[in-house]
MIMIDO-293285 format. One record per residue: residue in one letter; z, x negated, y negated of N, C-alpha, C, O in turn. Coordinates in steps of 0.001 Angstrom, whole numbers, padded with zeros to 6 digits, always signed. Last residue first. Layout:
<migus>
aZXYZXYZXYZXY;...
</migus>
This chain:
<migus>
i-010952-008769-009488-011214-009393-010510-009949-009414-010938-009666-009966-012001;l-012274-008251-006177-011534-008339-006531-011579-009100-008248-012310-010090-008284;l-014382-008850-004775-014556-007474-005543-013342-006889-006178-013168-005741-006587;s-014323-010906-002921-014877-011401-004207-014872-009756-004942-015662-009719-005886;y-013784-009866-000592-012249-010470-001667-012986-010431-002657-012440-009863-003604;s-015552-009500+000969-014690-008157+000049-014341-009056-000549-014946-008942-001615;p-015820-011560+002882-016578-011219+001451-016220-010245+000388-016558-010250-000796;m-012595-013293+003147-013561-012121+003682-014141-011841+002077-013660-011834+000944;d-011007-015519+002129-012654-015733+002809-013277-014836+003032-014486-015000+003195;e-008392-014154+001543-008988-014410+000604-010611-015079+001318-011473-014893+000459;i-007229-014439+004299-007981-013203+003415-008736-012989+002120-009431-012047+001741;r-009094-016668+005759-007691-016502+005500-008111-014898+004509-009243-014523+004201;l-010480-016903+007852-009366-018058+008066-007801-017421+007438-006618-017414+007777;v-013717-016709+008582-012836-015936+007793-011012-016305+008764-010629-016004+009894;d-016032-017671+010458-015624-018354+008957-014270-017610+008864-013471-018426+009322;d-016235-015543+011853-015691-016787+012217-015020-017381+011212-013812-017577+011074;m-014952-012264+011542-015759-012927+011334-015192-014490+011832-014015-014683+012138;l-012942-010205+011366-013096-011130+012683-014495-011996+012579-015043-012352+013622;l-012696-009313+009284-010764-010296+009175-011756-010580+010627-011162-011469+011237;e-014626-008060+008815-014839-009265+008412-013844-009950+008681-013857-011155+008429;r-014330-006033+010825-015886-006367+010838-014917-007870+009940-014571-008745+010735;e-012128-004419+009525-011738-005403+010727-012669-006041+010939-012267-007100+011420;v-013546-003506+007081-012427-004200+006784-011899-005053+008473-011367-006164+008469;q-015397-001771+008208-015817-003207+007655-015122-004021+007614-015426-005176+007913;a-013623+000088+009628-014125-000596+010616-014607-001530+009169-013688-002345+009093;r-012271+001164+007168-011694-000055+008142-012611-000487+009315-012262-001482+009949;t-014490+002448+005780-013504+001123+005024-012710+000654+006083-012377-000517+005899;s-014633+004211+007724-016028+003424+007326-015006+001967+006729-014915+000836+007207;k-012222+006053+007190-012669+005240+008494-013696+004144+008549-013597+003236+009374;l-011928+006358+004718-011070+005351+005158-011611+004841+006087-011714+003622+006230;v-014812+008556+004458-014725+006973+003273-014173+006208+004093-014878+005328+004587;d-013130+010140+006370-014742+009813+006949-014992+008373+005954-015295+007297+006468;n-011605+011085+004004-010938+010441+005690-012185+009498+006435-012058+008376+006925;f-012773+011802+002114-012195+010815+001875-012079+010498+003400-012613+009470+003818;e-014201+014089+001909-015043+013142+002459-013733+011908+002730-013919+011130+003665;m-013416+015487+000016-013332+016532+001149-013961+015634+002642-014144+016035+003791;y-013750+014564-002281-012190+014787-001762-012562+015184-000391-011606+015119+000382;t-017089+013151-001977-016404+013880-002744-014763+013721-002034-014582+012768-001275;a-019434+010344-002514-018303+011396-001859-017920+011872-002734-018052+011570-003920;n-021456+008546-002404-021565+010172-003509-020445+010974-003300-020359+012112-003760;r-021581+006033-001307-021641+007518-000321-022116+008951-001232-022785+009939-000930;e-020947+004525-002910-022285+004106-002464-022571+005789-001772-023601+006460-001821;l-018254+005267-003575-019414+005364-004385-020785+005533-003896-021601+006375-004273;w-017177+004501-001352-017116+006583-001816-017337+006073-002815-016362+006345-003516;q-017673+002258-000806-018045+002956-000155-018358+004586-000693-019252+005418-000535;k-016080+000898-003218-017110+001086-003147-017957+001684-001906-019164+001538-002098;d-013045+001935-002364-014036+002511-003707-015698+002359-003544-016485+003298-003670;m-013118+000068+000321-012873+002211+000280-013645+002730-001024-014536+003579-001015;v-013106-002007-001337-014167-001929-000112-013614+000053-000158-014065+000956-000863;v-010748-002072-003012-011884-002124-003285-013021-001715-002796-013891-001164-003469;f-008621-001607-000461-008725-000458-001675-010410-001008-002319-011320-000230-002031;a-009323-003967+000927-008808-002696+001411-009311-001868+000763-010337-001290+001120;v-008428-006159-001056-009405-006100-000195-009481-004411+000138-009793-003724-000835;c-005200-004937-001251-005911-005021-002167-007499-004780-001947-008043-003751-002347;y-004524-005077+001648-004450-004477+001117-005254-004187-000367-005902-003146-000474;l-004605-008022+001555-005611-006956+002654-005495-006043+002071-006610-005766+001630;l-002522-008960+000177-003966-008889-000071-005068-008225+000781-006247-008027+000487;d-000246-007691+001495-000665-007356+000481-002042-007249-000391-002538-006387-001116;f-000856-009642+003940-000989-007830+003443-001172-007411+003059-002008-006538+003292;a-000538-012208+002849-002048-011942+003493-001698-009901+003219-002290-009155+002438;w+001949-013033+001919+000899-012553+000666-000126-011382+001572-000417-010229+001254;e+002456-015910+003134+003397-014346+002935+003071-013323+002653+003785-012398+003041;n+000803-018038+004955+000922-016459+003802+001310-015681+003928+000949-014710+004592;e+000661-018064+007508+000064-019328+006270+000633-018376+005224+000612-019359+004483;s+001127-015888+009120+002316-016880+008717+001920-018416+007942+002573-019453+007836;l-000992-014271+008392+000506-013878+007692+001406-015335+008451+002516-015553+007965;m-003235-015118+010007-003182-015521+008528-001391-015098+007839-000837-015701+006919;q-002075-014476+012491-002077-015790+012266-001923-016018+010429-001098-016644+009763;l-001884-012115+012288-000704-012443+011916-000394-013577+012249+000746-014020+012392;f-005042-011425+012119-003876-010894+011147-002866-011618+010864-002604-011937+009705;v-005263-012122+014669-005835-012913+013580-005092-012898+012308-004656-013829+011630;s-003535-010483+016172-003288-011702+016579-004252-012271+015264-003610-013198+014770;r-005386-007750+015234-003803-008191+014899-003220-009340+015202-002195-009502+014541;v-007659-008045+016780-007868-008483+015090-006171-008554+014152-005849-009062+013077;f-006859-007937+019357-007380-009263+018738-007386-009682+017364-007249-010778+016821;t-003859-006536+020426-005263-006754+020036-005736-008070+019369-005048-009007+018965;r-000839-006399+022117-001738-007602+021597-003284-007253+021238-004045-007876+021978;r+000472-003039+020414-000427-004194+021816-000497-005529+021017-000313-005751+019820;s+004061-002814+020151+002964-002854+019469+001623-003439+020371+001894-004413+021075;k+005972+000328+020520+005188-000416+021037+003699-001170+021011+002633-000740+021452;l+005655+002018+018180+007096+001397+018418+006934-000145+019788+007573-001195+019867;a+003459+001198+015698+003761+001754+017175+005343+001261+017563+005939+000252+017187;d+002186+000269+013311+003276+001121+013451+003478+001972+014443+003649+003185+014317;l+000656-001820+013613+002326-001831+013264+002905-001030+013170+004114-001127+012954;d-002202-002289+013911-001341-001281+015110+000078-001658+014803+000780-001836+015799;l-003719-002790+012485-003010-004270+013070-001868-003544+014259-001086-004032+015074;m-004533-000145+012025-005454-000937+011904-004869-002032+012866-005423-002220+013949;q-002394+001017+011003-002919+001131+012187-003783+000502+012544-003905+000557+013768;m-002022-000361+008501-001185+000059+009960-001037-000502+010496-000435-001531+010801;i-004385+000670+007313-004070-000702+007753-003041-001043+008393-003081-002145+008940;m-003021+003637+007004-004453+003219+007767-004890+001095+007883-005722+000595+008640;f-001404+003082+005106-000734+003594+006563-002419+003071+008128-002623+002593+009244;t-002221+001831+003097-001599+001175+003831-001223+001304+004679-000705+000423+005365;i-004493+004202+002446-004749+003147+002836-003346+001854+002952-003832+000729+002832;n-002008+006233+001517-003061+006344+003108-003904+005425+003345-004351+005496+004490;v-001341+005067-000548-000005+005413+000559-001154+005181+001772-001198+004306+002636;g-004203+004756-002259-002954+003557-002100-001961+004200-000818-001977+003371+000092;a-004303+007621-002505-004905+007341-001632-004557+005751-001154-004596+005438+000036;v-001981+008521-004116-001548+008718-002596-002931+008401-002105-003039+008934-001001;a-003382+007249-006608-001806+006725-005915-001697+006881-004853-001376+005922-004153;f-005413+008589-006929-005466+006851-006653-004318+006858-006461-004195+005907-005689;p-007211+011284-005679-005837+010229-006055-005744+009389-006086-006020+008885-004997;y-010790+011212-005456-008943+010915-004855-008211+010884-005574-008589+010223-006542;e-012502+013564-007481-012154+012601-007510-010763+012080-006167-009774+012812-006139;w-014673+015463-008180-013328+016138-007266-012848+014483-006668-012867+014275-005455;a-017331+014820-009216-016309+016070-009975-014896+016162-009472-014022+016768-010091;s-017584+011304-008792-017573+012858-008503-016667+013547-009320-015656+013171-009914;r-019127+009071-010805-017889+009264-010288-018163+011288-009601-018858+012175-010097;k-020803+006277-010910-021160+008097-011172-020435+008185-010261-020618+007713-009139;g-018802+003185-011815-020124+003958-011068-019997+005354-011424-019114+005668-012222;e-015895+002363-012119-016917+001778-012092-017781+002831-011164-017464+003194-010031;q-013509+003884-013430-014295+003435-014592-015676+002583-014171-016463+002144-015009;k-011154+004776-012613-012569+005643-012175-013741+005100-013583-014459+005739-014353;k-008749+004326-013773-009161+005318-014642-010913+005027-013703-011880+005144-014455;l-008141+003225-011244-006350+004009-011673-007890+005273-012682-008063+006471-012457;l-010077+000760-011030-009822+002106-009679-009165+003518-009987-009387+004579-009404;h-009257-000464-013106-010685-000260-013362-010337+001368-011624-010474+002591-011592;q-006467-001326-012868-007268-000303-013667-008712+000345-013693-009102+001398-014197;f-007687-003009-010811-006231-001722-010242-007108-001159-011624-008222-000649-011501;s-008792-004784-011415-009473-003883-010868-008990-002676-010573-009545-001637-010213;t-006750-006282-013565-008267-005452-014140-008887-004830-012973-009787-004099-013387;t-004315-006405-011975-004740-006530-012717-006124-005296-013630-006221-004135-014026;f-003720-008333-009657-005553-007747-009904-005613-006751-010937-006670-006131-011055;t-001437-008277-009635-002108-009201-009416-003653-009339-009979-004359-010198-010509;k-000021-005808-010313+000525-007337-011127-000438-008077-010526-000315-009132-011148;a-001333-004130-008831-001371-003212-009849-000499-005373-010579-001022-005748-011628;f-000452-004650-006074-002022-004661-006757-002095-004668-008697-002884-005206-009474;f+001857-004429-005951+001703-006334-005532-000365-005876-006492-001113-006581-007170;l+002365-002066-006281+003063-002731-007632+002117-004522-007627+001848-005340-008506;l+000760-000835-004315+000730-000474-005259+001111-001594-006472+000345-001913-007381;n+002162-002581-001830+001171-002577-002151+000964-002345-003280+000861-003396-003914;e+005319-001244-002720+005068-002503-003455+003808-002477-002423+004472-002209-001421;l+004520+001828-001834+004868+001591-003469+004498-000103-003635+003624-000439-004435;s+004437+000891+001170+003061+001520+000582+003259+001318-001867+002503+000914-002751;i+006768-000038+001601+005430-000922+001784+004709-000440+000672+004414-000997-000385;f+008103+002297+002252+008600+001729+001208+007616+000413+000463+007654+000006-000699;g+006163+004364+004306+007384+003357+004048+006866+002833+002827+005711+002839+002400;a+004683+006317+004882+003605+005069+005381+005150+003419+004160+005028+002296+003670;g+006042+008830+004478+005950+008096+005977+004977+007073+006126+004436+006850+007209;r+006882+008423+001522+007989+008177+002315+007388+007790+004158+007892+006961+004916;f+005211+008105-000848+005331+007027+000230+006496+006847+001702+006812+005928+002457;d+005708+011259-001682+004400+010727-000770+004608+009333-000508+003923+009149+000498;t+008202+011214-002457+007676+012387-001534+006327+012069-000655+005983+012411+000476;s+008041+009801-004697+008661+009331-003636+008509+009798-002298+008615+009140-001263;p+007343+010813-006885+006105+010361-006157+006988+010235-004757+006448+010644-003729;d+007365+014157-008229+008477+012979-007620+007869+012225-006570+007778+012717-005445;r+005734+015966-008906+006379+015201-009495+007158+014005-009256+007472+013099-010029;g+003321+015107-006451+004175+015534-007448+004625+015259-008243+004221+014209-008743;q+001285+013361-005666+001022+015375-005846+001421+015416-006207+000918+015874-007233;w-000449+010878-008143+000500+011190-007167+000733+012738-006444-000050+013468-007053;g-002247+010302-009704-002739+009855-008662-001418+010416-007625-001522+010320-006402;m-001031+009131-012094-001114+008291-011174-001879+008337-010260-002370+007338-009734;e-000692+012046-013525-001531+010655-013883-002395+009501-013093-003549+009083-013190;k+001908+012748-011710+000205+013333-011429-000548+012053-012130-000966+011133-011426;w+003548+011183-013777+003416+010966-012536+002107+011571-011803+001300+010770-011332;q+004527+013334-015479+003919+011994-015723+003179+011435-014775+002006+011195-015062;d+006304+014912-014522+005000+015323-014950+003704+014498-014739+002591+014670-014241;s+009377+013461-012871+008012+013795-014203+006831+014143-013564+006414+013826-012450;i+011400+011739-011979+011159+012589-011253+010833+013743-012887+011576+014414-013604;l+012063+009077-013681+011521+008886-011946+011079+010172-011121+010568+010086-010004;g+011069+009647-016813+011943+009656-016128+011347+009344-014566+010130+009407-014390;n+009268+009024-018899+010244+010344-019321+011559+010350-017821+012648+010924-017852;l+007970+006163-019624+008025+006467-018819+009988+007716-019002+011170+007396-019134;e+005633+005218-022295+007270+004790-021666+007327+006257-020608+006721+007282-020918;q+002945+003395-022564+003688+004473-022101+005115+004315-021538+005576+003576-020668;d+001734+000583-022098+002397+001007-023235+003033+002384-023785+003483+002584-024913;p+001781-000181-019758+002449-000793-020183+002572-000396-021752+003359-000951-022519;y+001134+001541-017329+000998+002134-018127+001758+000981-019151+002801+001565-019446;t+001078-000394-014106-000044+000668-014822-000127+000706-016116-001114+000150-016597;a+003773-001493-014995+003124-002545-015036+001190-001730-015177+000302-002158-015914;s+004857+000393-015583+005194+000039-016353+003873-001040-016466+003205-001351-017453;w+005378+001851-012941+004726+002487-014064+004754+001498-015436+004633+002152-016471;l+006235+000003-011198+004814+000016-011269+004554+000762-012586+003627+000393-013308;a+008803-000269-011963+008214-001558-012213+006946-000986-012114+006230-001411-013021;r+009659+002110-011572+010133+001934-012814+009214+000420-013430+008990+000058-014585;l+009719+001978-008931+008822+002927-009544+008990+002530-010834+007902+002758-011363;a+011678-000353-008477+009717-000782-008200+009504+000317-008325+008526+000377-007579;d+013743+001152-008633+013326+000310-009837+011904-000196-009691+011129-000407-010624;s+014080+003156-006977+014057+003424-008369+013765+002015-009152+013577+002038-010368;k+014419+001240-004789+013173+002437-005031+013014+002651-006860+012116+002364-007652;i+016818+000078-004951+015270-001145-005392+014041+000098-005761+013131+000039-006587;r+018537+002233-005686+018373+001320-006957+016774+000684-006891+015901+000625-007756;h+018118+003379-002917+017686+004237-003552+017382+003322-005075+016316+003506-005662;s+019491+001504-001137+018282+001373-001504+017853+002638-002112+016842+002993-001507;i+021500+001137-002351+020663+000147-002914+019874+000337-002804+019004-000053-003582;g+022404+003831-001363+022838+003426-002789+021809+002315-003490+021371+002375-004638;n+022586+003166+001272+021473+004149+001037+021844+004260-000763+021154+005140-001278;r+024563+001650+001702+023006+001197+001668+022374+002091+001263+021309+001744+000751;i+026875+002845+000668+026445+001927+000594+025028+001168-000101+024602+000645-001131;k+026187+004723+003195+026780+004913+001760+026187+003948+000602+025271+004224-000172;a+027092+002889+005442+025915+003746+004866+025437+004266+003665+024275+004165+003271;q+029636+002078+004690+028770+001002+004840+027248+002050+004416+026561+001957+003398;r+030535+003888+004826+031154+003654+003992+030081+002432+003561+029814+002009+002436;p+030554+004692+007926+030279+005853+006658+030131+005103+005337+029479+005780+004541;t+029092+001868+009512+030384+003133+008992+029603+004019+007823+028552+003973+007183;l+025911+001889+011180+026969+001381+010106+028236+002165+009876+028152+003350+010202;n+024417+001620+013201+026021+001449+013561+026716+000881+012651+027582+000008+012704;t+021162+000340+012265+022079+001635+013648+023348+000707+013203+023345-000495+012938;c+019541-000898+009012+019818-000471+010798+020981+000469+011238+021579+001235+010482;i+017517-002302+007190+017815-000684+007564+018266-000482+008688+017558+000098+009511;r+017771-004758+004931+017870-004296+006486+018402-002820+006717+019514-002371+006439;e+016716-006067+002062+017817-005184+002676+017300-005088+003640+016093-005314+003553;y+017527-008944-000607+017703-008464+001042+017471-007298+001309+018298-006770+000566;a+016296-010107-003473+017239-008651-002659+016448-009304-001212+015375-009842-000937;g+015185-012189-004516+016632-011862-005446+017685-010588-004374+018875-010273-004366;k+012566-011534-003504+012837-012472-004491+014211-012058-005095+014219-011579-006229;r+012995-009859-000500+012096-009868-001724+012544-010986-002357+013112-011681-001515;k+011649-008177+002675+012388-009761+002320+011940-009923+000640+010749-010091+000378;f+013000-005591+004932+012523-006454+003407+012671-007654+003513+013510-008251+004188;c+012353-003645+008124+013053-004626+006855+012537-005005+006119+011317-004949+006279;v+013499-001542+010223+012863-002191+009051+013217-002974+007643+013957-002896+006663;c+013097-001347+013378+013931-001394+012148+012727-002284+011194+011788-003072+011309;t+011052+000420+014660+012526+000497+015166+012552+000019+014141+011986+000783+013358;l+008148-000859+014015+008704-000217+013422+010316+000351+013465+010825+000706+012402;g+007041-004394+015156+006837-002526+014998+007852-002127+014157+008475-002992+013542;k+006349-007197+013879+007809-006652+015417+007669-005289+015500+008583-004907+016231;g+004436-007327+012721+003938-007883+013819+005298-007659+014997+005367-007813+016216;i+006516-006977+009804+004885-007043+010110+005175-007755+011718+006042-008618+011861;w+009052-007362+009157+008815-006328+010145+007043-006719+010853+006620-006702+012009;t+009014-008137+006323+009073-009098+007386+009125-008125+008507+009843-008929+009101;p+007621-007704+003722+007939-006889+004778+007709-008014+005999+006684-008538+006436;t+007045-009506+000415+006540-009420+001811+007446-008795+002770+008464-009488+002744;g+007650-007849-003047+008168-008856-001721+007578-008699-000417+007609-007524-000050;c+007472-006876-005637+006356-007310-004626+006591-008149-003533+005829-009038-003152;t+009813-006282-007171+009762-005457-006034+008464-006174-005247+008501-005961-004035;a+010844-007955-009347+010320-009044-007744+010097-008116-006851+010076-008508-005685;d+012052-005961-011447+010758-006327-011522+009863-007093-010579+008634-007108-010663;d+014114-004133-008803+014205-006363-010003+012100-006400-010065+011247-006691-009227;p+013816-003396-006742+013021-003820-006776+013901-004823-008598+013981-005971-009034;k+003604+010420+007764+004860+009541+007983+004884+008495+007966+005945+007899+008154;v+001939+011083+004786+001636+010168+006037+003362+009632+006535+004094+008822+005966;v+002546+014357+003405+003265+013142+003611+002915+012138+004443+003828+012114+005269;v-001067+015858+002918+000144+015397+003923+001200+014307+003869+000807+013222+004299;g-003190+015568+001330-002545+016432+001445-000930+016970+002412-000174+017940+002470;f-004761+013519+004040-004846+013759+002920-004005+015366+002965-003997+016150+003915;y-005033+012556+006597-004235+011274+005816-004054+011897+004054-003544+011284+003116;k-003195+013409+009691-003905+013664+008724-003669+012754+007479-002576+012255+007213;m-003840+012169+013121-002767+012294+012214-003487+012410+010545-004272+011524+010207;
</migus>
């Protein structure tokens, strides 16, 4: 599956952790502060309409919260706007970019923006190191990182395999519900660090993403890494 150029198949509190981790994606469930949404089958037309309305409102609120956290001094003109391109979305409607990796990719970005604001802003504005003339688009890169982690942990399969890295991560998740979000933030800064070390350009993004996955997986499997915070690259976050 391609990562770039293709859609990869909230009150302020939409930094929730998805409860589907470790259970496959046949039913997508999200647990949030103040909200609980479960997308399932066998709904009546009226129930489906209500569910879709709630889902749209939650995503809309999450997008507004992401904009506010990213550009606190700049007003958003609308959920469909050319302004979103500033953040690195491919078009005027960011929801078309995060569709494939799911709403979790939007939640990951929002968590990053609120939890590690300095690192988030540095990556968004490409403030570190010598940058390429053809840089990766920030937001779309974030969606791809979410999808990469899901693949690495085998969370995107209908029938998940019991891999060692998956088992290690699920143990971490059982002790910290934000483990996936934290791992996402680590992976993002690792990706950017490797991008700079390689003097990479847009066309090399997939290669950088593969090496990022290898490094993240290697760190997760270190004997002395019992939490995401124990990973050596966690120290890159500020």
